[in-house]
N, CA, C, O and CB atoms as a CASP TS submission, in Angstrom:
PFRMAT TS
TARGET T0000
AUTHOR 0000-0000-0000
METHOD Language model
MODEL 1
PARENT N/A
ATOM      1  N   MET     1       0.949  -1.148  -0.003  1.00  0.00           N
ATOM      2  CA  MET     1      -0.090  -0.102   0.008  1.00  0.00           C
ATOM      3  C   MET     1       0.933   1.259  -0.108  1.00  0.00           C
ATOM      4  O   MET     1       0.651   2.168  -0.888  1.00  0.00           O
ATOM      5  CB  MET     1      -1.154  -0.179   1.524  1.00  0.00           C
ATOM      6  N   GLU     2       1.920   1.293   0.587  1.00  0.00           N
ATOM      7  CA  GLU     2       2.871   2.182   0.671  1.00  0.00           C
ATOM      8  C   GLU     2       3.065   2.856  -0.805  1.00  0.00           C
ATOM      9  O   GLU     2       2.695   4.001  -1.066  1.00  0.00           O
ATOM     10  CB  GLU     2       4.105   1.494   1.243  1.00  0.00           C
ATOM     11  N   GLN     3       3.646   2.050  -1.651  1.00  0.00           N
ATOM     12  CA  GLN     3       3.952   2.468  -2.981  1.00  0.00           C
ATOM     13  C   GLN     3       2.728   3.004  -3.882  1.00  0.00           C
ATOM     14  O   GLN     3       2.871   3.495  -5.002  1.00  0.00           O
ATOM     15  CB  GLN     3       4.592   1.306  -3.643  1.00  0.00           C
ATOM     16  N   GLN     4       1.350   2.811  -3.130  1.00  0.00           N
ATOM     17  CA  GLN     4       0.300   3.613  -4.243  1.00  0.00           C
ATOM     18  C   GLN     4      -0.097   4.928  -3.422  1.00  0.00           C
ATOM     19  O   GLN     4      -1.187   5.468  -3.612  1.00  0.00           O
ATOM     20  CB  GLN     4      -1.319   2.598  -4.700  1.00  0.00           C
ATOM     21  N   SER     5       0.807   5.406  -2.527  1.00  0.00           N
ATOM     22  CA  SER     5       0.127   6.589  -1.730  1.00  0.00           C
ATOM     23  C   SER     5       1.749   7.732  -1.937  1.00  0.00           C
ATOM     24  O   SER     5       2.898   7.432  -2.264  1.00  0.00           O
ATOM     25  CB  SER     5      -0.463   5.971   0.407  1.00  0.00           C
ATOM     26  N   GLY     6       1.205   8.875  -1.621  1.00  0.00           N
ATOM     27  CA  GLY     6       2.475   9.958  -2.034  1.00  0.00           C
ATOM     28  C   GLY     6       2.449  10.696  -3.071  1.00  0.00           C
ATOM     29  O   GLY     6       1.320  10.792  -3.553  1.00  0.00           O
ATOM     30  N   ASN     7       3.456  11.397  -3.741  1.00  0.00           N
ATOM     31  CA  ASN     7       3.345  12.089  -4.783  1.00  0.00           C
ATOM     32  C   ASN     7       4.015  11.260  -5.867  1.00  0.00           C
ATOM     33  O   ASN     7       4.984  10.506  -5.780  1.00  0.00           O
ATOM     34  CB  ASN     7       3.860  13.408  -4.573  1.00  0.00           C
ATOM     35  N   PHE     8       3.131  11.639  -7.086  1.00  0.00           N
ATOM     36  CA  PHE     8       3.533  11.004  -8.394  1.00  0.00           C
ATOM     37  C   PHE     8       3.772  12.054  -9.411  1.00  0.00           C
ATOM     38  O   PHE     8       3.237  13.162  -9.365  1.00  0.00           O
ATOM     39  CB  PHE     8       2.456  10.019  -8.921  1.00  0.00           C
ATOM     40  N   LEU     9       4.645  11.643 -10.384  1.00  0.00           N
ATOM     41  CA  LEU     9       4.809  12.579 -11.379  1.00  0.00           C
ATOM     42  C   LEU     9       4.605  11.859 -12.871  1.00  0.00           C
ATOM     43  O   LEU     9       5.074  10.738 -13.064  1.00  0.00           O
ATOM     44  CB  LEU     9       6.243  13.239 -11.178  1.00  0.00           C
ATOM     45  N   VAL    10       4.030  12.423 -13.693  1.00  0.00           N
ATOM     46  CA  VAL    10       3.823  11.656 -14.944  1.00  0.00           C
ATOM     47  C   VAL    10       4.368  12.425 -15.998  1.00  0.00           C
ATOM     48  O   VAL    10       4.313  13.654 -16.044  1.00  0.00           O
ATOM     49  CB  VAL    10       2.380  11.329 -15.235  1.00  0.00           C
ATOM     50  N   LEU    11       4.922  11.655 -16.891  1.00  0.00           N
ATOM     51  CA  LEU    11       5.807  12.453 -18.214  1.00  0.00           C
ATOM     52  C   LEU    11       5.327  11.625 -19.303  1.00  0.00           C
ATOM     53  O   LEU    11       5.016  10.439 -19.200  1.00  0.00           O
ATOM     54  CB  LEU    11       7.715  12.422 -18.173  1.00  0.00           C
ATOM     55  N   LYS    12       5.282  12.403 -20.459  1.00  0.00           N
ATOM     56  CA  LYS    12       5.066  11.645 -21.828  1.00  0.00           C
ATOM     57  C   LYS    12       6.326  12.139 -22.559  1.00  0.00           C
ATOM     58  O   LYS    12       6.782  13.282 -22.567  1.00  0.00           O
ATOM     59  CB  LYS    12       3.546  12.044 -22.703  1.00  0.00           C
ATOM     60  N   PHE    13       6.777  11.072 -23.154  1.00  0.00           N
ATOM     61  CA  PHE    13       8.112  11.073 -23.988  1.00  0.00           C
ATOM     62  C   PHE    13       7.849  10.975 -25.386  1.00  0.00           C
ATOM     63  O   PHE    13       6.732  10.625 -25.766  1.00  0.00           O
ATOM     64  CB  PHE    13       9.061   9.911 -23.630  1.00  0.00           C
ATOM     65  N   GLU    14       8.888  11.287 -26.305  1.00  0.00           N
ATOM     66  CA  GLU    14       8.726  11.182 -27.531  1.00  0.00           C
ATOM     67  C   GLU    14      10.123  10.564 -28.140  1.00  0.00           C
ATOM     68  O   GLU    14      11.153  10.904 -27.559  1.00  0.00           O
ATOM     69  CB  GLU    14       8.284  12.513 -28.043  1.00  0.00           C
ATOM     70  N   HIS    15      10.218   9.780 -29.139  1.00  0.00           N
ATOM     71  CA  HIS    15      11.662   9.528 -29.587  1.00  0.00           C
ATOM     72  C   HIS    15      11.700   9.043 -30.744  1.00  0.00           C
ATOM     73  O   HIS    15      10.640   8.473 -31.004  1.00  0.00           O
ATOM     74  CB  HIS    15      12.418   8.683 -28.814  1.00  0.00           C
ATOM     75  N   SER    16      12.527   9.004 -31.661  1.00  0.00           N
ATOM     76  CA  SER    16      12.670   8.341 -33.188  1.00  0.00           C
ATOM     77  C   SER    16      12.146   6.851 -33.198  1.00  0.00           C
ATOM     78  O   SER    16      12.161   5.953 -32.356  1.00  0.00           O
ATOM     79  CB  SER    16      14.356   8.304 -33.724  1.00  0.00           C
ATOM     80  N   GLU    17      11.754   6.934 -34.281  1.00  0.00           N
ATOM     81  CA  GLU    17      11.287   5.270 -34.516  1.00  0.00           C
ATOM     82  C   GLU    17      12.316   4.496 -34.595  1.00  0.00           C
ATOM     83  O   GLU    17      13.308   4.861 -35.226  1.00  0.00           O
ATOM     84  CB  GLU    17      10.493   4.905 -35.815  1.00  0.00           C
ATOM     85  N   GLY    18      12.265   3.399 -34.025  1.00  0.00           N
ATOM     86  CA  GLY    18      13.204   2.372 -33.974  1.00  0.00           C
ATOM     87  C   GLY    18      14.107   2.443 -32.491  1.00  0.00           C
ATOM     88  O   GLY    18      14.815   1.560 -32.007  1.00  0.00           O
ATOM     89  N   ALA    19      13.865   3.576 -32.055  1.00  0.00           N
ATOM     90  CA  ALA    19      14.477   3.913 -30.766  1.00  0.00           C
ATOM     91  C   ALA    19      13.939   3.211 -29.280  1.00  0.00           C
ATOM     92  O   ALA    19      12.748   2.989 -29.059  1.00  0.00           O
ATOM     93  CB  ALA    19      14.296   5.419 -30.693  1.00  0.00           C
ATOM     94  N   SER    20      14.795   2.975 -28.531  1.00  0.00           N
ATOM     95  CA  SER    20      14.055   2.697 -27.115  1.00  0.00           C
ATOM     96  C   SER    20      14.431   3.637 -25.964  1.00  0.00           C
ATOM     97  O   SER    20      15.541   4.155 -25.839  1.00  0.00           O
ATOM     98  CB  SER    20      14.394   1.223 -26.588  1.00  0.00           C
ATOM     99  N   THR    21      13.409   3.800 -25.153  1.00  0.00           N
ATOM    100  CA  THR    21      14.010   4.927 -23.888  1.00  0.00           C
ATOM    101  C   THR    21      13.640   4.175 -22.541  1.00  0.00           C
ATOM    102  O   THR    21      12.720   3.381 -22.347  1.00  0.00           O
ATOM    103  CB  THR    21      13.112   6.718 -23.878  1.00  0.00           C
ATOM    104  N   THR    22      14.465   4.572 -21.792  1.00  0.00           N
ATOM    105  CA  THR    22      14.513   4.066 -20.036  1.00  0.00           C
ATOM    106  C   THR    22      14.488   5.351 -19.134  1.00  0.00           C
ATOM    107  O   THR    22      15.036   6.417 -19.413  1.00  0.00           O
ATOM    108  CB  THR    22      16.134   3.135 -19.555  1.00  0.00           C
ATOM    109  N   VAL    23      13.839   5.100 -18.127  1.00  0.00           N
ATOM    110  CA  VAL    23      13.488   5.984 -17.494  1.00  0.00           C
ATOM    111  C   VAL    23      13.751   5.513 -15.776  1.00  0.00           C
ATOM    112  O   VAL    23      13.234   4.492 -15.323  1.00  0.00           O
ATOM    113  CB  VAL    23      12.088   6.294 -18.025  1.00  0.00           C
ATOM    114  N   GLU    24      14.588   6.391 -14.979  1.00  0.00           N
ATOM    115  CA  GLU    24      14.902   5.763 -13.502  1.00  0.00           C
ATOM    116  C   GLU    24      14.730   6.815 -12.776  1.00  0.00           C
ATOM    117  O   GLU    24      14.998   7.881 -13.330  1.00  0.00           O
ATOM    118  CB  GLU    24      16.345   5.118 -13.186  1.00  0.00           C
ATOM    119  N   ILE    25      14.350   6.853 -11.659  1.00  0.00           N
ATOM    120  CA  ILE    25      14.478   7.860 -10.564  1.00  0.00           C
ATOM    121  C   ILE    25      15.691   7.318  -9.647  1.00  0.00           C
ATOM    122  O   ILE    25      15.782   6.272  -9.004  1.00  0.00           O
ATOM    123  CB  ILE    25      13.011   8.019  -9.685  1.00  0.00           C
ATOM    124  N   LEU    26      16.527   8.318  -9.798  1.00  0.00           N
ATOM    125  CA  LEU    26      17.880   8.065  -9.126  1.00  0.00           C
ATOM    126  C   LEU    26      17.819   8.441  -7.480  1.00  0.00           C
ATOM    127  O   LEU    26      17.797   9.582  -7.018  1.00  0.00           O
ATOM    128  CB  LEU    26      19.071   9.038  -9.922  1.00  0.00           C
ATOM    129  N   GLY    27      17.803   7.432  -6.874  1.00  0.00           N
ATOM    130  CA  GLY    27      17.657   7.411  -5.423  1.00  0.00           C
ATOM    131  C   GLY    27      16.253   7.046  -5.097  1.00  0.00           C
ATOM    132  O   GLY    27      15.771   7.271  -3.987  1.00  0.00           O
ATOM    133  N   GLY    28      15.640   6.517  -6.005  1.00  0.00           N
ATOM    134  CA  GLY    28      14.034   5.693  -5.813  1.00  0.00           C
ATOM    135  C   GLY    28      14.618   4.260  -5.258  1.00  0.00           C
ATOM    136  O   GLY    28      15.741   3.879  -4.928  1.00  0.00           O
ATOM    137  N   THR    29      13.165   3.576  -5.318  1.00  0.00           N
ATOM    138  CA  THR    29      13.283   2.218  -4.918  1.00  0.00           C
ATOM    139  C   THR    29      13.221   1.071  -5.980  1.00  0.00           C
ATOM    140  O   THR    29      13.390  -0.106  -5.662  1.00  0.00           O
ATOM    141  CB  THR    29      12.275   2.009  -3.989  1.00  0.00           C
ATOM    142  N   SER    30      12.949   1.513  -7.366  1.00  0.00           N
ATOM    143  CA  SER    30      13.144   0.495  -8.501  1.00  0.00           C
ATOM    144  C   SER    30      14.226   0.959  -9.442  1.00  0.00           C
ATOM    145  O   SER    30      14.845   2.013  -9.294  1.00  0.00           O
ATOM    146  CB  SER    30      11.805   0.274  -9.332  1.00  0.00           C
ATOM    147  N   GLY    31      14.391   0.179 -10.328  1.00  0.00           N
ATOM    148  CA  GLY    31      15.422   0.229 -11.346  1.00  0.00           C
ATOM    149  C   GLY    31      14.749   0.913 -12.554  1.00  0.00           C
ATOM    150  O   GLY    31      13.591   1.328 -12.500  1.00  0.00           O
ATOM    151  N   PRO    32      15.473   1.002 -13.563  1.00  0.00           N
ATOM    152  CA  PRO    32      14.954   1.708 -15.021  1.00  0.00           C
ATOM    153  C   PRO    32      13.612   0.822 -15.333  1.00  0.00           C
ATOM    154  O   PRO    32      13.284  -0.287 -14.910  1.00  0.00           O
ATOM    155  CB  PRO    32      16.267   1.542 -16.500  1.00  0.00           C
ATOM    156  N   VAL    33      12.974   1.701 -16.210  1.00  0.00           N
ATOM    157  CA  VAL    33      11.814   1.043 -16.772  1.00  0.00           C
ATOM    158  C   VAL    33      11.820   1.463 -18.212  1.00  0.00           C
ATOM    159  O   VAL    33      11.953   2.643 -18.537  1.00  0.00           O
ATOM    160  CB  VAL    33      10.462   1.416 -16.031  1.00  0.00           C
ATOM    161  N   THR    34      11.678   0.504 -19.053  1.00  0.00           N
ATOM    162  CA  THR    34      11.702   0.654 -20.416  1.00  0.00           C
ATOM    163  C   THR    34      10.154   1.051 -20.861  1.00  0.00           C
ATOM    164  O   THR    34       9.127   0.432 -20.585  1.00  0.00           O
ATOM    165  CB  THR    34      12.275  -0.713 -21.091  1.00  0.00           C
ATOM    166  N   LEU    35      10.295   2.255 -21.621  1.00  0.00           N
ATOM    167  CA  LEU    35       8.803   2.819 -21.883  1.00  0.00           C
ATOM    168  C   LEU    35       8.255   1.610 -23.166  1.00  0.00           C
ATOM    169  O   LEU    35       8.892   0.879 -23.924  1.00  0.00           O
ATOM    170  CB  LEU    35       8.857   4.825 -22.570  1.00  0.00           C
ATOM    171  N   ASP    36       6.806   1.834 -22.955  1.00  0.00           N
ATOM    172  CA  ASP    36       6.335   0.872 -24.163  1.00  0.00           C
ATOM    173  C   ASP    36       5.742   2.052 -24.935  1.00  0.00           C
ATOM    174  O   ASP    36       5.952   3.259 -24.814  1.00  0.00           O
ATOM    175  CB  ASP    36       5.125  -0.519 -23.777  1.00  0.00           C
ATOM    176  N   SER    37       4.951   1.377 -25.753  1.00  0.00           N
ATOM    177  CA  SER    37       4.723   2.309 -27.064  1.00  0.00           C
ATOM    178  C   SER    37       3.619   3.614 -26.608  1.00  0.00           C
ATOM    179  O   SER    37       3.345   4.432 -27.487  1.00  0.00           O
ATOM    180  CB  SER    37       3.945   1.228 -28.482  1.00  0.00           C
ATOM    181  N   ASP    38       3.016   3.776 -25.249  1.00  0.00           N
ATOM    182  CA  ASP    38       2.487   4.838 -25.190  1.00  0.00           C
ATOM    183  C   ASP    38       3.246   6.057 -24.628  1.00  0.00           C
ATOM    184  O   ASP    38       2.756   7.148 -24.334  1.00  0.00           O
ATOM    185  CB  ASP    38       1.471   4.583 -24.616  1.00  0.00           C
ATOM    186  N   MET    39       4.580   5.654 -24.530  1.00  0.00           N
ATOM    187  CA  MET    39       5.596   6.467 -23.942  1.00  0.00           C
ATOM    188  C   MET    39       5.252   7.280 -22.809  1.00  0.00           C
ATOM    189  O   MET    39       5.719   8.417 -22.728  1.00  0.00           O
ATOM    190  CB  MET    39       6.101   7.278 -24.865  1.00  0.00           C
ATOM    191  N   ILE    40       4.396   6.768 -21.822  1.00  0.00           N
ATOM    192  CA  ILE    40       4.157   7.459 -20.894  1.00  0.00           C
ATOM    193  C   ILE    40       4.941   6.839 -19.556  1.00  0.00           C
ATOM    194  O   ILE    40       5.164   5.629 -19.499  1.00  0.00           O
ATOM    195  CB  ILE    40       2.723   7.575 -20.861  1.00  0.00           C
ATOM    196  N   TRP    41       5.257   7.544 -18.717  1.00  0.00           N
ATOM    197  CA  TRP    41       5.945   7.223 -17.415  1.00  0.00           C
ATOM    198  C   TRP    41       5.521   7.924 -16.168  1.00  0.00           C
ATOM    199  O   TRP    41       5.340   9.141 -16.128  1.00  0.00           O
ATOM    200  CB  TRP    41       7.329   7.484 -17.550  1.00  0.00           C
ATOM    201  N   VAL    42       5.356   7.065 -15.078  1.00  0.00           N
ATOM    202  CA  VAL    42       4.676   7.533 -14.092  1.00  0.00           C
ATOM    203  C   VAL    42       5.716   7.204 -12.862  1.00  0.00           C
ATOM    204  O   VAL    42       6.183   6.068 -12.938  1.00  0.00           O
ATOM    205  CB  VAL    42       3.204   6.891 -14.044  1.00  0.00           C
ATOM    206  N   GLY    43       6.049   7.779 -12.039  1.00  0.00           N
ATOM    207  CA  GLY    43       7.146   7.653 -10.884  1.00  0.00           C
ATOM    208  C   GLY    43       6.561   8.296  -9.601  1.00  0.00           C
ATOM    209  O   GLY    43       6.002   9.391  -9.553  1.00  0.00           O
ATOM    210  N   ARG    44       6.746   7.565  -8.716  1.00  0.00           N
ATOM    211  CA  ARG    44       6.605   7.812  -7.294  1.00  0.00           C
ATOM    212  C   ARG    44       7.655   8.643  -6.731  1.00  0.00           C
ATOM    213  O   ARG    44       8.773   8.128  -6.742  1.00  0.00           O
ATOM    214  CB  ARG    44       6.565   6.587  -6.573  1.00  0.00           C
ATOM    215  N   ILE    45       7.546   9.905  -6.199  1.00  0.00           N
ATOM    216  CA  ILE    45       8.589  10.990  -6.081  1.00  0.00           C
ATOM    217  C   ILE    45       8.595  10.975  -4.402  1.00  0.00           C
ATOM    218  O   ILE    45       7.588  11.350  -3.801  1.00  0.00           O
ATOM    219  CB  ILE    45       8.114  12.634  -6.909  1.00  0.00           C
ATOM    220  N   ALA    46       9.738  10.540  -3.711  1.00  0.00           N
ATOM    221  CA  ALA    46       9.708  10.707  -2.434  1.00  0.00           C
ATOM    222  C   ALA    46      10.162  12.039  -1.872  1.00  0.00           C
ATOM    223  O   ALA    46       9.724  12.548  -0.840  1.00  0.00           O
ATOM    224  CB  ALA    46      10.383   9.735  -1.945  1.00  0.00           C
ATOM    225  N   ASN    47      11.058  12.527  -2.643  1.00  0.00           N
ATOM    226  CA  ASN    47      11.545  13.946  -2.274  1.00  0.00           C
ATOM    227  C   ASN    47      12.546  14.519  -3.355  1.00  0.00           C
ATOM    228  O   ASN    47      13.123  13.844  -4.208  1.00  0.00           O
ATOM    229  CB  ASN    47      12.296  13.921  -0.815  1.00  0.00           C
ATOM    230  N   THR    48      12.664  16.055  -3.144  1.00  0.00           N
ATOM    231  CA  THR    48      13.183  16.534  -4.546  1.00  0.00           C
ATOM    232  C   THR    48      14.612  16.595  -4.697  1.00  0.00           C
ATOM    233  O   THR    48      15.178  17.354  -5.485  1.00  0.00           O
ATOM    234  CB  THR    48      12.698  17.894  -4.881  1.00  0.00           C
ATOM    235  N   ASN    49      15.317  15.594  -3.749  1.00  0.00           N
ATOM    236  CA  ASN    49      16.877  15.398  -4.010  1.00  0.00           C
ATOM    237  C   ASN    49      16.905  14.477  -4.886  1.00  0.00           C
ATOM    238  O   ASN    49      17.963  14.325  -5.496  1.00  0.00           O
ATOM    239  CB  ASN    49      17.787  14.992  -2.851  1.00  0.00           C
ATOM    240  N   GLN    50      15.877  13.697  -5.166  1.00  0.00           N
ATOM    241  CA  GLN    50      16.005  12.543  -6.116  1.00  0.00           C
ATOM    242  C   GLN    50      16.077  13.354  -7.738  1.00  0.00           C
ATOM    243  O   GLN    50      15.768  14.496  -8.076  1.00  0.00           O
ATOM    244  CB  GLN    50      14.500  11.369  -5.887  1.00  0.00           C
ATOM    245  N   ARG    51      16.569  12.312  -8.426  1.00  0.00           N
ATOM    246  CA  ARG    51      16.695  12.980  -9.945  1.00  0.00           C
ATOM    247  C   ARG    51      15.890  11.876 -10.960  1.00  0.00           C
ATOM    248  O   ARG    51      15.195  10.937 -10.573  1.00  0.00           O
ATOM    249  CB  ARG    51      18.575  13.169 -10.492  1.00  0.00           C
ATOM    250  N   ILE    52      16.140  12.202 -12.174  1.00  0.00           N
ATOM    251  CA  ILE    52      15.084  11.516 -13.139  1.00  0.00           C
ATOM    252  C   ILE    52      16.332  11.117 -14.361  1.00  0.00           C
ATOM    253  O   ILE    52      16.915  12.035 -14.939  1.00  0.00           O
ATOM    254  CB  ILE    52      13.545  12.795 -13.772  1.00  0.00           C
ATOM    255  N   ARG    53      16.583   9.965 -14.599  1.00  0.00           N
ATOM    256  CA  ARG    53      17.527   9.742 -15.602  1.00  0.00           C
ATOM    257  C   ARG    53      16.886   9.212 -16.826  1.00  0.00           C
ATOM    258  O   ARG    53      16.129   8.264 -16.615  1.00  0.00           O
ATOM    259  CB  ARG    53      18.562   8.855 -15.136  1.00  0.00           C
ATOM    260  N   VAL    54      17.000   9.574 -17.979  1.00  0.00           N
ATOM    261  CA  VAL    54      16.276   9.100 -19.102  1.00  0.00           C
ATOM    262  C   VAL    54      17.528   8.696 -19.873  1.00  0.00           C
ATOM    263  O   VAL    54      18.648   9.190 -19.742  1.00  0.00           O
ATOM    264  CB  VAL    54      15.240  10.194 -19.839  1.00  0.00           C
ATOM    265  N   ILE    55      17.223   7.893 -20.553  1.00  0.00           N
ATOM    266  CA  ILE    55      18.308   7.268 -21.650  1.00  0.00           C
ATOM    267  C   ILE    55      17.480   6.504 -22.939  1.00  0.00           C
ATOM    268  O   ILE    55      16.773   5.503 -22.818  1.00  0.00           O
ATOM    269  CB  ILE    55      19.392   5.983 -20.792  1.00  0.00           C
ATOM    270  N   THR    56      17.738   7.192 -24.107  1.00  0.00           N
ATOM    271  CA  THR    56      17.242   6.693 -25.336  1.00  0.00           C
ATOM    272  C   THR    56      18.446   6.352 -26.207  1.00  0.00           C
ATOM    273  O   THR    56      19.460   7.043 -26.302  1.00  0.00           O
ATOM    274  CB  THR    56      16.300   7.708 -26.011  1.00  0.00           C
ATOM    275  N   THR    57      18.189   5.112 -26.876  1.00  0.00           N
ATOM    276  CA  THR    57      19.211   4.361 -27.659  1.00  0.00           C
ATOM    277  C   THR    57      18.634   4.193 -29.029  1.00  0.00           C
ATOM    278  O   THR    57      17.510   3.748 -29.260  1.00  0.00           O
ATOM    279  CB  THR    57      19.580   2.946 -27.011  1.00  0.00           C
ATOM    280  N   LEU    58      19.462   4.570 -29.867  1.00  0.00           N
ATOM    281  CA  LEU    58      19.018   4.174 -31.463  1.00  0.00           C
ATOM    282  C   LEU    58      20.250   3.905 -32.133  1.00  0.00           C
ATOM    283  O   LEU    58      21.153   4.736 -32.234  1.00  0.00           O
ATOM    284  CB  LEU    58      18.195   5.413 -32.360  1.00  0.00           C
ATOM    285  N   ASP    59      20.283   2.858 -32.545  1.00  0.00           N
ATOM    286  CA  ASP    59      21.239   2.056 -33.465  1.00  0.00           C
ATOM    287  C   ASP    59      22.789   2.253 -32.770  1.00  0.00           C
ATOM    288  O   ASP    59      23.840   2.677 -33.251  1.00  0.00           O
ATOM    289  CB  ASP    59      21.164   2.712 -35.196  1.00  0.00           C
ATOM    290  N   GLY    60      22.436   1.746 -31.414  1.00  0.00           N
ATOM    291  CA  GLY    60      23.694   1.427 -30.580  1.00  0.00           C
ATOM    292  C   GLY    60      24.208   2.956 -29.883  1.00  0.00           C
ATOM    293  O   GLY    60      25.092   2.987 -29.026  1.00  0.00           O
ATOM    294  N   VAL    61      23.755   3.765 -30.214  1.00  0.00           N
ATOM    295  CA  VAL    61      24.034   5.233 -29.859  1.00  0.00           C
ATOM    296  C   VAL    61      23.092   5.615 -28.830  1.00  0.00           C
ATOM    297  O   VAL    61      21.879   5.598 -29.035  1.00  0.00           O
ATOM    298  CB  VAL    61      23.901   6.221 -31.080  1.00  0.00           C
ATOM    299  N   SER    62      23.700   6.017 -27.544  1.00  0.00           N
ATOM    300  CA  SER    62      22.663   6.303 -26.234  1.00  0.00           C
ATOM    301  C   SER    62      22.969   7.787 -26.037  1.00  0.00           C
ATOM    302  O   SER    62      24.060   8.300 -26.287  1.00  0.00           O
ATOM    303  CB  SER    62      23.007   5.310 -24.648  1.00  0.00           C
ATOM    304  N   ILE    63      21.885   8.429 -25.558  1.00  0.00           N
ATOM    305  CA  ILE    63      21.862   9.761 -25.249  1.00  0.00           C
ATOM    306  C   ILE    63      21.310   9.981 -23.863  1.00  0.00           C
ATOM    307  O   ILE    63      20.114   9.756 -23.680  1.00  0.00           O
ATOM    308  CB  ILE    63      21.112  10.480 -26.248  1.00  0.00           C
ATOM    309  N   THR    64      22.023  10.374 -22.930  1.00  0.00           N
ATOM    310  CA  THR    64      21.686  10.385 -21.437  1.00  0.00           C
ATOM    311  C   THR    64      21.189  11.596 -20.907  1.00  0.00           C
ATOM    312  O   THR    64      22.035  12.477 -21.065  1.00  0.00           O
ATOM    313  CB  THR    64      22.813  10.064 -20.639  1.00  0.00           C
ATOM    314  N   LYS    65      20.083  12.044 -20.297  1.00  0.00           N
ATOM    315  CA  LYS    65      19.736  13.235 -19.866  1.00  0.00           C
ATOM    316  C   LYS    65      19.110  13.199 -18.305  1.00  0.00           C
ATOM    317  O   LYS    65      18.200  12.462 -17.926  1.00  0.00           O
ATOM    318  CB  LYS    65      18.785  13.772 -20.907  1.00  0.00           C
ATOM    319  N   THR    66      19.703  14.009 -17.648  1.00  0.00           N
ATOM    320  CA  THR    66      19.401  13.519 -15.998  1.00  0.00           C
ATOM    321  C   THR    66      18.848  14.943 -15.603  1.00  0.00           C
ATOM    322  O   THR    66      19.429  15.981 -15.920  1.00  0.00           O
ATOM    323  CB  THR    66      21.012  12.933 -14.865  1.00  0.00           C
ATOM    324  N   PHE    67      17.738  14.902 -14.923  1.00  0.00           N
ATOM    325  CA  PHE    67      17.005  15.973 -14.753  1.00  0.00           C
ATOM    326  C   PHE    67      16.682  16.096 -12.921  1.00  0.00           C
ATOM    327  O   PHE    67      16.366  15.147 -12.204  1.00  0.00           O
ATOM    328  CB  PHE    67      15.633  15.763 -15.796  1.00  0.00           C
ATOM    329  N   THR    68      16.872  17.519 -12.486  1.00  0.00           N
ATOM    330  CA  THR    68      16.814  17.586 -11.283  1.00  0.00           C
ATOM    331  C   THR    68      15.092  17.769 -10.832  1.00  0.00           C
ATOM    332  O   THR    68      14.249  18.007 -11.697  1.00  0.00           O
ATOM    333  CB  THR    68      17.824  18.717 -10.906  1.00  0.00           C
ATOM    334  N   LEU    69      14.769  17.636  -9.518  1.00  0.00           N
ATOM    335  CA  LEU    69      13.362  17.941  -9.098  1.00  0.00           C
ATOM    336  C   LEU    69      13.366  18.907  -8.131  1.00  0.00           C
ATOM    337  O   LEU    69      12.313  19.194  -7.562  1.00  0.00           O
ATOM    338  CB  LEU    69      12.625  16.797  -8.589  1.00  0.00           C
ATOM    339  N   ASN    70      14.510  19.512  -7.829  1.00  0.00           N
ATOM    340  CA  ASN    70      14.586  20.931  -6.991  1.00  0.00           C
ATOM    341  C   ASN    70      13.510  21.816  -6.984  1.00  0.00           C
ATOM    342  O   ASN    70      13.159  22.319  -5.917  1.00  0.00           O
ATOM    343  CB  ASN    70      15.637  21.785  -7.448  1.00  0.00           C
ATOM    344  N   SER    71      12.918  22.085  -8.064  1.00  0.00           N
ATOM    345  CA  SER    71      12.008  23.102  -8.399  1.00  0.00           C
ATOM    346  C   SER    71      10.601  22.431  -8.059  1.00  0.00           C
ATOM    347  O   SER    71       9.655  23.219  -8.083  1.00  0.00           O
ATOM    348  CB  SER    71      12.181  23.587  -9.964  1.00  0.00           C
ATOM    349  N   LEU    72      10.365  21.362  -7.808  1.00  0.00           N
ATOM    350  CA  LEU    72       9.240  20.519  -7.738  1.00  0.00           C
ATOM    351  C   LEU    72       8.698  20.750  -6.442  1.00  0.00           C
ATOM    352  O   LEU    72       9.478  20.601  -5.502  1.00  0.00           O
ATOM    353  CB  LEU    72       9.539  19.088  -7.981  1.00  0.00           C
ATOM    354  N   GLU    73       7.529  21.082  -6.197  1.00  0.00           N
ATOM    355  CA  GLU    73       6.633  21.288  -4.748  1.00  0.00           C
ATOM    356  C   GLU    73       5.949  20.063  -4.477  1.00  0.00           C
ATOM    357  O   GLU    73       5.049  19.692  -5.231  1.00  0.00           O
ATOM    358  CB  GLU    73       5.426  22.504  -4.793  1.00  0.00           C
ATOM    359  N   LEU    74       6.332  19.305  -3.335  1.00  0.00           N
ATOM    360  CA  LEU    74       5.608  17.978  -3.044  1.00  0.00           C
ATOM    361  C   LEU    74       4.593  18.611  -2.001  1.00  0.00           C
ATOM    362  O   LEU    74       4.802  19.551  -1.234  1.00  0.00           O
ATOM    363  CB  LEU    74       6.661  16.615  -2.390  1.00  0.00           C
ATOM    364  N   GLU    75       3.442  17.858  -2.166  1.00  0.00           N
ATOM    365  CA  GLU    75       2.197  17.918  -1.298  1.00  0.00           C
ATOM    366  C   GLU    75       2.629  17.133   0.172  1.00  0.00           C
ATOM    367  O   GLU    75       3.550  16.319   0.246  1.00  0.00           O
ATOM    368  CB  GLU    75       0.807  17.090  -2.154  1.00  0.00           C
ATOM    369  N   GLU    76       1.966  17.457   1.056  1.00  0.00           N
ATOM    370  CA  GLU    76       2.662  16.837   2.186  1.00  0.00           C
ATOM    371  C   GLU    76       1.323  15.702   2.575  1.00  0.00           C
ATOM    372  O   GLU    76       0.168  16.108   2.439  1.00  0.00           O
ATOM    373  CB  GLU    76       3.175  18.138   3.561  1.00  0.00           C
ATOM    374  N   GLU    77       1.506  14.733   2.904  1.00  0.00           N
ATOM    375  CA  GLU    77       0.537  13.629   3.024  1.00  0.00           C
ATOM    376  C   GLU    77      -0.422  13.801   4.320  1.00  0.00           C
ATOM    377  O   GLU    77      -0.124  13.921   5.509  1.00  0.00           O
ATOM    378  CB  GLU    77       1.351  12.245   3.106  1.00  0.00           C
ATOM    379  N   VAL    78      -1.572  13.772   3.724  1.00  0.00           N
ATOM    380  CA  VAL    78      -2.632  13.935   4.651  1.00  0.00           C
ATOM    381  C   VAL    78      -2.975  12.789   5.444  1.00  0.00           C
ATOM    382  O   VAL    78      -3.561  11.866   4.879  1.00  0.00           O
ATOM    383  CB  VAL    78      -3.743  14.343   4.008  1.00  0.00           C
ATOM    384  N   VAL    79      -2.650  12.687   6.888  1.00  0.00           N
ATOM    385  CA  VAL    79      -3.326  11.543   7.529  1.00  0.00           C
ATOM    386  C   VAL    79      -4.602  11.562   8.224  1.00  0.00           C
ATOM    387  O   VAL    79      -5.053  10.527   8.715  1.00  0.00           O
ATOM    388  CB  VAL    79      -2.550  11.084   8.374  1.00  0.00           C
TER
END
């Protein structure tokens, strides 16, 4: 139940045909997730010290981008 509550971030990605994209929350509790055809990623954000790493690979060439979450405002959990 713990993983079903908290703050979530939803992102929609695009990449060139034939490419693959993985997304990972650095400092999170799970590893990288390979996006399927809808290209939508949902991640549970525990704190703004975490970062999101996106790796897109096409024809053996990878591009990595890392995004900080320090400008994100998280809502406090209501008990």
